[in-house]
C-alpha positions, 0 to 999 in steps of 0.5 A, a space after each residue: 561526463 563533464 570535467 569536475 573544473 567546469 563546476 568550479 564556479 558554482 562551488 562557493 556560496 552555493 548555500 547562501 545563494 539558494 537560501 535567498 531565493 527560497 526563503 525570500 518567496 516563502 514558497 513551503 507555506 500553504 495548504 498541502 490538502 488541496 493537492 490531495 486527490 483521492 481519486 487517482 487510480 480509482 479506474 485502470 486497475 489502481 484498485 484505490 480507496 477513493 472514499 472518506 478516511 482518517 489516517 489508518 482509520 478502520 472506517 472507510 466510507 465510500 460508494 460501491 460499485 459492480 466493477 470487475 476492478 472494485 477492490 477499493 469499493 468504488 471504481 470510477 469507470 461507468 459502472 453501477 452503485 450497488 451501495 454505500 459501505 464503511 469498511 474497505 482496503 485500498 490498492 489490493 490485487 485478487 478478490 474485492 475486499 470487505 464493503 460490508 453492510 452496504 446501505 442504499 437509497 430510494 426516494 420511495 417505493 412503487 405504489 408506497 409499498 415496501 415491496 415496491 422498492 427492489 432488494 437484491 444487490 445485482 437488481 437494484 444497481 443504479 448509475 451515477 452522474 460521473 460529473 458529480 463525484 467529488 473526493 477530498 481528504 476525509 469526504 466522498 460524494 456523488 449524485 445518484 441517476 435517482 437523483 439522490 445526492 450522497 456524500 459522507 465522512 468518517 471518524 476512526 470507527 464510524 461512517 457518516 452518510 447524507 442522504 439528500 433526495 429530490 423533493 417529490 410530494 409523495 416521497 417517503 424515502 426507504 434506506 436498506 442495509 444488506 448483509 453482504 460485502 463486495 465479494 458476496 463472500 457472506 457464510 451461512 450466518 448472520 443476524 440483523 435486527 431493527 429497533 421498531 421505535 428508533 430505527 436503529 439496525 444492529 447485526 453481524 455475519 461472517 465473511 471471507 477474506 480476499 487473499 487469505 485463509 479463514 473467516 472474520 465477523 465484523 459487527 455494525 450499529 446503524 442509526 438515522 437521523 431525519 426532520 421528517 421522522 420515522 415512518 416504519 422499518 422491518 427486514 427483507 429477505 430476497 426480494 421480498 419485504 416486511 414491516 411486521 418482522 423486525 429480526 432476521 436470523 439467516 442461518 439457512 441457504 439456498 442450494 449452498 449459497 447463504 440466504 440474502 437478507 437485510 433491514 430497512 428504515 422508511 421515513 415520512 415525507 418532508 420538504 427538507 428531504 435529507 437523511 443522515 445515516 451513522 453507522 459504527 463498525 467493530 469486530 468486537 460486538 455491535 455493542 462496541 460498534 454503537 459505543 464508538 458511533 455515539 462517542 465519535 459522531 454524538 450529534 450527527 454533525 456532518 460539518 464537524 465530523 468532516 473537520 476532525 478529519 480534515 484536522 487529522 489529515 492536516 496534522 499528518 501531512 504537516 511534516 513535509 512540504 515542497 516548493 511550488 516555484 516553477 512546478 506544474 500543480 499536476 506534479 504537486 498533486 501527484 506527489 501529495 496524492 502518493 503520501 496521502 494513500 501510504 496512510 490509508 492501510 494498513 489500518 489501526 484496529 487497535 481495541 478491535 482485535 477479538 483474537 487474543 487480549 493485549 495492551 499492544 497496538 494492534 494493525 490489520 490491512 497488510 496487503 502485503 508486506 512483500 509490497 509494502 517493505 520496499 518504499 512505503 514503510 521506509 517512507 513512513 518511518 521518515 515521515 510518520 515514525 510514531 505510527 510505524 513504531 505502533 506497526 512494528 509492536 503490532 507485528 512483534 505482538 502477532 508473533 507472540 500470540 499467533 507464533 508467527 510474524 505475518 507477512 500478509 494479513 486483512 480482516 483478522 485472517 492470514 494472507 499468503 505469503 508470496 515469497 519470504 518472510 518479509 516481516 524480517 525486512 520491515 523489522 529490520 529497517 526499523 531497527 537500524 533506523 533507531 525505532 525504539 519507543 516501547 518496541 520489545 527488540 528482544 522479542 523483535 529478534 526472536 520472531 526474526 530469528 524463528 522465520 530463519 530457523 523454523 519451518 510452520 506447518 503451513 508455510 503458505 501463510 506464515 514463515 518460510 518452506 523448505 528450510 531443510 533444503 535451504 540449510 543443506 544444499 543452500 537454495 530452494 530446489 525446484 520440486 523440493 522434497 519438504 516433509 515438515 510443512 506444505 506449501 505451493 511448490 513453486 517460485 524456487 528462484 524467487 523464494 532463494 533471493 528472498 530468503 538470502 535477502 531476509 537472512 541478511 536482514 536478520 543478521 542486521 539485527 543480530 549484529 545490533 544486538 551484540 549476537 555475533 555468532 548468529 550474524 555471522 551465520 545469517 550473513 553467510 545464508 546472505 549469499 546463498 543466492 549465488 547458488 542459482 546463478 548459471 554463468 553460461 545461461 542466456 536469453 533469447 528474445 523474439 528468437 534472437 540472442 541478447 548477447 547477455 550471459 549469466 542469469 538465475 535458473 531453478 535447480 533440482 534436489 540432485 543439484 542438476 539445473 532446470 530451466 525457465 526462459 528468462 523472459 517468463 513472467 515478463 510483460 513481453 512474455 507472449 505466453 500470457 502466464 500471470 505467475 501469481 500464486 493462483 494462476 500459472 505459477 512458475 520459479 518466479 513470483 509476479 516477474 521474470 528471471 530477467 527482473 529477478 537477477 537484479 534482485 540482490 539488494 544487499 549484496 550489489 557488488 558482488 551481483 554486479 561482479 557476477 554480471 561481468 562489472 559496472 559497464 556490463 551491469 549498466 548495459 543490462 539494466 539499461 536493456 531491461 528498461 529500454 526493451 519494457 521487460 520490466 513492469 514499473 506497476 509491479 513492486 520488484 522493478 522499484 529498486 531497478 530505476 535506481 541501481 545505476 547508483 551502485 555502478 556509479 552512474 546515479 545520473 542514469 537513476 535520476 533519468 529513468 525516475 523522470 521517464 517513469 513520473 509522470 508517464 506511468 504515474 499521473 494525477 488522473 484516475 488511470 494514473 497508476 500503472 498497477 494496483 496501489 498495494 496499499 500505498 506502495 505506488 504512492 510511496 514510490 512516487 513520493 521518495 522518487 520526487 523527494 530525491 532520495 530512495 531507500 534500499 530497505 534494511 539499510 542505512 542508504 538513500 539514493 540520491 537523485 535530482 528531486 522534482 522540486 526546487 526544495 523539499 523540507 522534511 520535519 522529523 516528528 521524533 526530533 522536530 529538526 528539519 532535513 533539507 533538499 535544495 537545488 541550484 539550477 532547478 527549472 520546472 521544465 526538468 531539462 536540467 536534472 543531473 547533479 553536478 556537484 553536491 553539499 552536505 551541510 555546506 561541505 562539498 559531498 561526493 557520495 551518491 547516498 545519505 544515511 537516516 541520519 539526514 533526516 533525524 539530524 535535520 542536515 541540508 543537502 544542496 545539489 547543483 543541477 545541470 543538463 549532462 551527466 557528470 563525475 558526481 557520484 561516480 567514484 569507486 568510494 562514492 557508491 553505497 555499501 553492500 554486504 561482503 
């Protein structure tokens, strides 16, 4: 570490010096949309939605492919096009989601007979020109191997597709609409009708969610525009079509599988073979889908619709700017594209919820709060607090009507809980950061307290299981005896750790609301993680003792210890165990005990003591990263990048962040190390590159060296602009260690700031150098923790 005396030359006049350099070049006045690439993560398992959407929009138009990783619809991996649809989710794992009612175009049918076109999805699929793929905010396009150019844009509930056909003298283009989805989950139910005079196609069908229980019914309304005029139309079943039949009610099945079918429209020849398809969607009725389409895209105005979408994205991206000085444009693309993806999911379904009547907002597509509480929603609390406020209201309203806060939710269905009741953390984070506009916090506290005190009958989809053991044994046992409710009797270690963190979140709200007795109870429970800490437990890797002692381990009901190898479920686990809900379930979820030993976000100082103190803690954390036991493509790893702060070594957090970005997060189609999980990966990149990373449910942002000379964030609530500025910044990132810091012109030693940094428009100046310094290393410089 460099002694402070060597830094004294930077101490005076720093703020003024930096202001001259930054303000004199006006580097923050530019259009950020040029740096957004929706195709990042569209291959290699990122599973992003790469198509056209509004911020939080319900309509999401893109090409659907037959790739094994088509969860977002389009996978840029050379797979084939099976259709073009307007309902999607983004970044999900598990089964493909949505992709309902795809359109598919033909230049003409063989022998000019509608039965000369191919209708079944697996038989009609076709390749595309990979060099033709274009994506930007509110827009997606490509050229099929048939020569048809297809591009699309979207409003909130409506997708607008434009098909430009190659000019052929005998062409009579046909466009079909299929009653299917990405995962072929349609149930034995569906209707479709085509108006013989206008060609309008309406209908609905019942489908299964991708990661939950129940079913959902979306509706659609498709209209077409062509200078050539309508030639004929009809329906198809399996591989046969008819222009005589205009209605299809699919309530039959073949060997238990729903009967394939849909409708089509065919057009006359014209030299200008451009046909537009406007597809409105709704979860209420086809009539509502038609009304939305007519209101939002009244004149089939493709440039105008795209312009509105661009305007919305420009408005949403307005609060944040990073200096371009000395920075490779690929890093700007990484940064702004990550921010963009935080606003794809969740989706605003307000007015489209058939499950209950309410004047409150309704949001859907939470995949899942287990993923998004860590950085996505904390980032949006800074960047788009008005939307987060509406999301919080939606979560509370869902609890009022369904009885429980959701942990995962999609397609109007309950998703599966992955660990604790993580809506508790989401609400606590919003509460302590003073989001108040029309939020019923009394109802919010009732909801999180219910999670902590009452066990639902089905805790696989809501709330928490094993609460009797939690309250009496103070841990979740392996092979628990739970007669109150049911759920997977697995993940006893990770659930114990998450329940402790959840109870801390409940305590945060309780204290704020003056419920001191409750707060004390939940704060005590927040320490129950210690009951699974086994001081003498070691860890062998490749048969060699790592030398570390003290790991979490499962315990039985009688208090005796069980055993799980600390590397099980890690990236170096040679057994191949996935440790997901569906496969090879273990006592930790989706990660190892080696990873979960650091998951005590609310009591870091106590954890560090358990692990031997700051120096052994840092040695152990280094071992986790240096030996690739952690997987940065999985959300539990996010905070481990920055936990060095709590041991007084913030420079090591900076080094880790600059190592993982861009090596594991790059602005390429394969640029994500795991599925984006509704923007979780994007928000990790954004906050790490800003140099301020959250510890959710706490008023703490961990300071590290940003990737830009200046970052500005204007609070949409207060209108005040917060700035992180650097002295000594260089785009080669040799100087990435904070030597000194100044907050609002005063020397600042702490390695963290609070949320008022953003709402009050404060200014943080960081003096950078090539070596680790003493800044942020003192006992009083580290962030606070419970107890």
